[in-house]
N, C-alpha and C positions, 0 to 999 in steps of 0.2 A: 680738728687740730692738725696743722700742717707743718711738719718740721722742715728746717732749712738744712739740706744735705751737702756736705763737702765730699767730693769724690776725687781722690788722688789718682793720678794716671800711671803710677808705678814706673818700672824701668822702661825708658824710651826705646830700648832695643827689642822689647817684647810686644805682646799683644794687648797690653793694658789699655791704651787709648782706644783701640779698636773695639774691645768688648764693652768698655765704659760708655762710649758714644752709642753703640748699638743697643745697649740695655735701656737707655732712656728713650730711644726711638720705639723699642718694643713695649715700653711701659707708658707711652705718651698719654693714654687716657687716664691711667691711674695717677700720673704725675701732674695732671692738669693744674692743680692748685698748689703745687710744691715749688719751692725755690731750690735750684741746684747750682752749685759752683764747682767747676772743675779746676784742679790745680795740677800743673805739669809744665813741660818744657815749651819754650816759645814756638818750636817747630810744629806743634799740634794746634796752634791757634786757628788756622783756617778750617780745621776739621770739626770744630766744636759746633754742635747744634745751635742754631742762631737764637733760639729762645732762652738759652741758658748762659750764665756768667762764666767767664774764664779768667783765672789768675795765672800769669806766667811767672814761674819761680826762677827762671834763668834759661839760658840756651845750652843745649847739649853739644859738647865739643867733639863728639864721635868716639870717645874712649870709654871703656868700661868704668873707669874711675869717675869720669864726668857723668855717666849714666847714673851711678850710685849717688852722686852729689845732687843731681836733679830730683831723683826719687826721694831722697832724704829730706830735701828742702820742702817738697810738697807736703810731706807728712808733718814736718815741724810747723809749717805755716797753717795747716789745717787744725792742728792741736791748739795753736795760738788763737786761731779764729774761734774755736769753741770757748776757750778761756775768756775771750773778749766779747762773747755773746753774739758773734756773727753767724755761727752754725750751731745746730743742735746735735748732729751726729756725723760720723765719718765712715765712708765706704772706701776701702783701699784696693786698688788694682795690684797685681803681683809685682814683687820686686825680686831682684837677683841677689842672693845673699853674698856671694863673693864681691859683687860690685859695691854693695853697701859697705862691706868690710874695707875695701880699698879706698872708700870715701871717708873712712875714719870711724865707722860705726861697728864696733866689735861686738855684735849681738847675733844670736841665732836667727832672728827674723823680726818681722814687724811687731809681733806681740810684745817681745822684750823691749823693743825700741819705744813703743807706746808706754810701756810701764815706766821706763826711765824718764820720758818726757813729761809724764803726768805725776811722777812721784808716787805712784800707786804701790801700796805695801805688798799686795799679792794679786796675781792675775791668773786666769784660767783660759785654756784653749778648748773651746767647745765647737765640735762639728755638728751642724744642725741641718737636717733635711725635713722640712715640714710636710713633704709628701714623697713617699717612696712607691715602688712598684706594688707593694702590698696595701697601699692606701693609708698606712699609718706613718706618723712621724718617727724619725730616729735621731736622737740627740746623744752624742758621745763626747764626754769630757776626758781629755788626755791628762792624767795625773802627772806624768812626766812627758816631756815633749821631744825636742831634737837632741837626743843623747845616744851614744853607743849603748847597746843593750846591757852590757855588763855594768856600765855607769848608771843607767836608768834604774836597775835593780837596787843598787846601793843608795840611790837618791830617794827611793820609795820608803819614806818613814811614816810612822803613825801620825806625826804632826802635819806632814805634808798632805797626807790623805784626808785628814780631818779638815784642814784648811780648804781643800778643793771641794769636799762634800758640802761644806757650809756655803762657799761661793756659789756653787751650782744651785743649791736649794733656794738661796736668796734671789738669784737671777730668774729662776723659773717662776717665782712668785711675783717679783716686781716687773719683769720685762715680758714674760709669757702670760702673766695673769692667772697662773695655776694656784689655787687656794692651798692645796695640800699635795704637792708633787711627790710622786713615787720614784725613788732613786734606787738603782741596783748597782752593786759593786762587782766588777768582773774580777775573777781570781787571777793570780799571777802564774801559778803552776798548773800542770795538766790536772784536769778534774778538780780544780781548786784544792789540790794537794791530797784529796782522798783521806782526810783525817790524819795528815802527817806522813803518808807514804811517799809523797813526792816533793817534800819541802815543808818548811815551817813558817813561811811568810804569812800565810793565811791566819795562822794561830797567833803569831807574835806581832804582826803589824796590822793586817786588814781588819780582823775581828775587833780588836781593841778600839780602832778608829771608828768603826761602825757603832759600837756601843756608846762611845763618847758623843758621837753625832746624834744618836737617838736621845741621849740625855739632854741635848740642847734643843730638842723638839723637831728634828728632821725625820722624815719618813724614808729611812734608808734600810735596805736589806742586803744580805749576801754574806760572804762572797759566793758567787755562782760560777760554775765552769764557763770558760770562754766559748766553748762549742755549743752552748745552748742559750746563754743570756741575751745575745743579740736577737735571736729568733723570738724569744719571749717578749722583748721590747717591741719588735715589729708586729706582734700579735696583740699588742695593747696592754701588756702586763705592767710596763714601766714607762714613765715619762722621760727618763734619761738614764744613762749608764756612765759610771766612772771606770775608765780603762786604765790599768796600771802602767802601761807603756805605749809608745806611739803606734807601732805597727799592729798590735793586736786590735786596737781600736780602729785604725785607719783602714786596715784590710777589710774588716766587716762593714765599715761605713761606706767605703767606695764601691764595694760589691753591691750594696743595696741602693746606693744613691749617686752613682758616678755621674758627674756633670751637672748635678742639681744641688750639691751640698754647699753650705755656707760656713765659713770660719767666723765664729763670734768670740770676741775677747771679753771675758768676764772680769769684773773688778775695777774697771775704769770709771771715771766720773761721767762718761758719756757712752752711748752705744757705738760700737765699732764692728763692722762686718767686712768680709772679703770673700771672693770666690775661692773654691776649693782646689784650683789648679795653679800652675806656675806661669812663668813668663812665656813659655813656648816659643823660644827663639827660632825654632825650625820652621814655623809657619808664619812668623811675623812678616807683615807686608804683603801677604797673599790674599787677604780678605776672606780667609776660610775659617777663622776662629769662631767657635761656638760660644755665644754670649749667654747661654742659659744660666750658668752658675752666677754670673754677674747680675743678671736680671733678678735672681732669687736673693742675692746679697742686698740689692737696693730695696727690694720689696720687704725683706725681713727687717732691714734697718728702720724702715718707716713704721712697721707694725710694732717693733720693740720700743721705739722711741715714744710712740703714741701711748703705749701701755705704761711706760715709766713715768712720764710727766703728766701733770694735770693740764686740763684745757687752758687754764689761765697762763701757763708758762710757755705756750707755743702760739704761733701766729694763727688766727682764725681766718 
C-alpha cells in the first residue's frame, strides 16, 4: 500500500523547502513507489525534485505577513486535497507563528490550525522518536502545549487528561499497531507530590483521570515522578508517556532524540507529521540545514498511514 503524501513547505523565510526536498532525496529508495506533492510558494518551483509534483499556492512578496499567507495557503490546500481524495497524509515543514498570526491565523501553531480546518473535536501533540540512542522508542504526548506554565497548570483538568489518554491509546493501536499499549502518566509536582507533600494535583486530577481511563479499557499507570518515568520508557517499560506540560516533556524528549524527533498530531481524520525543529531563519539559504528530522517525519507518516488504512483504501 502506497499513500500519496502532501508535503507543505512551511515559511518561505526558513529552511522548510530545503529540508523537505533533501528528505525525499535521502529516502529515494523507500519512496520509489510513492506519490509526493509539494505545496509552497512559486519561488521554490525550480528546486523541486523532478520526479515529484508541485503545487504553487502563490508568490511570496518578501514580507513576514506574505510568508505567513503562503505557509497557511499550503496547509489549507493540503487539507482540502485530503478531503477531496487527492492525498492520504500530510507532512508539514516548520512555520513561523508570528507570521501566521500576521496573516490572520490567531493560533498557537499548526496543530491548532489543522484542528480548525478539519473541525476535529480534540487533538493531541505527540512527540515521537522511533529510535533513540538507547535503541528504544520514546513517545511523549503533551497534555497541555504552548501555554505559560501558570496557565498550563490551570488548564490541566481531569477531563483534559482523560481525553488525551484516550486519544493516545487509540492512536497507538490504530496507527502504531500496538495491541495493548502501555501508557505512563508523568507527575506534575516534584516526586509526583510524594503523597501530597508537594501539591495535590496528583490526587485531585491525575489519579482520577487514570482510574477513569482504566475503566474505559486503557492500559495506563502512574502518576510517576518526572525524574524517572522517561528513563523507564527508554528501557522498554512503557510505549508512551503523557506529560502534564510542554517543557517537562520536551526537555526529556529532545535530550534523548534531538534532531530525530517527529511531531504527530493525534485526533485528525488523517495522519499528520512534522519535524521537531523550527524555521531556523539564521541558517536559511546556507544549505547547512540537517534534514534528519524531516526524513523521519516522512518515514513515520508512511508507516502510520499504512497501519491506519486497509490495503484497499490506498494505491497498490
